[in-house]
C-alpha positions as CSV (number, residue, x, y, z in Angstrom):
1,M,0.1,0.0,-0.1
2,S,0.9,3.4,-0.3
3,K,2.6,5.4,2.5
4,N,0.3,8.3,1.9
5,R,-2.9,7.1,3.4
6,D,-6.1,9.3,3.6
7,H,-9.0,9.1,5.6
8,V,-11.0,6.5,3.4
9,D,-7.8,4.3,3.5
10,E,-7.6,4.3,7.3
11,L,-11.4,3.5,7.5
12,L,-11.1,0.6,5.1
13,H,-7.9,-0.7,6.8
14,A,-9.7,-0.7,10.2
15,A,-12.7,-2.3,8.9
16,G,-10.7,-5.1,7.3
17,E,-9.0,-5.8,10.4
18,R,-12.0,-6.0,12.3
19,W,-13.6,-8.6,9.8
20,R,-10.7,-10.6,9.8
21,A,-10.6,-10.8,13.6
22,T,-14.4,-12.1,13.6
23,Q,-13.6,-14.9,11.2
24,P,-13.1,-18.4,12.4
25,A,-9.8,-20.2,11.9
26,P,-9.7,-22.4,8.8
27,P,-10.4,-26.0,9.2
28,E,-7.6,-28.5,9.3
29,P,-7.2,-30.5,5.9
30,D,-8.7,-33.9,6.0
31,P,-6.3,-36.4,4.3
32,G,-9.2,-38.9,4.2
33,R,-10.8,-36.9,1.4
34,W,-7.9,-36.7,-0.7
35,P,-7.9,-39.0,-3.9
36,A,-5.7,-42.0,-3.4
37,T,-2.8,-42.4,-5.6
38,T,-2.5,-45.8,-6.8
39,A,0.0,-47.8,-8.7
40,R,-2.5,-47.7,-11.8
41,T,-2.5,-43.8,-11.9
42,R,1.4,-43.6,-11.6
43,A,1.7,-46.3,-14.3
44,R,-0.2,-44.4,-17.0
45,W,2.6,-42.0,-17.3
46,I,5.3,-44.5,-17.9
47,P,4.8,-44.8,-21.6
48,I,4.5,-41.1,-22.1
49,A,7.8,-40.6,-20.3
50,A,9.4,-43.6,-22.2
51,A,8.4,-42.1,-25.6
52,A,9.7,-38.8,-24.6
53,A,13.0,-40.2,-23.6
54,V,13.3,-42.1,-26.9
55,A,12.5,-38.9,-28.9
56,V,15.2,-37.1,-27.0
57,A,17.7,-39.9,-27.6
58,V,17.2,-40.1,-31.3
59,S,17.3,-36.3,-31.7
60,A,20.6,-36.4,-29.8
61,A,22.1,-39.2,-31.7
62,S,21.1,-37.6,-35.0
63,V,22.8,-34.2,-34.1
64,M,25.9,-36.0,-32.8
65,L,26.4,-38.3,-35.6
66,R,25.7,-36.0,-38.4
67,P,28.7,-35.1,-40.4
68,S,29.6,-31.5,-40.4
69,G,31.7,-29.1,-42.1
70,P,31.6,-26.7,-45.1
71,D,32.2,-29.4,-47.8
72,V,29.2,-31.6,-46.6
73,P,25.8,-30.3,-47.9
74,P,22.9,-30.7,-45.7
75,A,20.7,-33.8,-45.9
76,G,18.2,-33.9,-48.8
77,V,20.0,-31.0,-50.8
78,A,21.6,-32.1,-54.1
79,E,24.9,-30.8,-55.4
80,Q,24.3,-27.8,-57.4
81,G,26.2,-26.7,-60.4
82,P,26.9,-23.2,-61.8
83,P,24.1,-20.8,-61.3
84,A,21.5,-21.0,-64.2
85,A,20.6,-17.7,-66.2
86,A,17.8,-15.7,-64.8
87,T,14.4,-16.6,-65.8
88,P,12.3,-13.6,-67.0
89,R,9.7,-12.4,-64.9
90,P,6.0,-12.7,-66.0
91,S,4.4,-9.4,-67.5
92,R,2.5,-7.3,-65.1
93,A,0.4,-5.7,-68.0
94,S,-2.8,-7.4,-67.0
95,P,-2.6,-9.3,-63.8
96,R,-6.4,-10.1,-64.0
97,G,-6.4,-11.5,-67.5
98,S,-8.8,-9.7,-69.9
99,R,-11.3,-8.3,-67.5
100,P,-11.8,-4.4,-67.2
101,P,-10.9,-2.8,-64.0
102,F,-13.7,-2.7,-61.1
103,R,-15.8,0.4,-61.2
104,S,-18.0,1.5,-58.5
105,R,-21.5,2.2,-59.2
106,I,-22.0,4.6,-56.3
107,S,-22.4,8.2,-57.2
108,C,-22.3,10.9,-54.6
């Protein structure tokens, strides 16, 4: 809270203290109402954790065993020869074909 309290802040603060003093203590937690953790609920996470571990192991192995260096092209990329001649761009004379441009029929 701010250090500069006005009269309304003091009234609210005092009312809050009085209200908290009238409230009963919170009840103690009852462990009997908690859901029991069984071996079955724990066992359903084992396949998910195993699949995640396999994915991490495969990813790490592929990164570590991949050949690296400037002379090795990335996987799936074929060796390229000299650059090909530039291909001409299509004409922008009529981007919509032979249709006339749109004209609004609204007049002011």
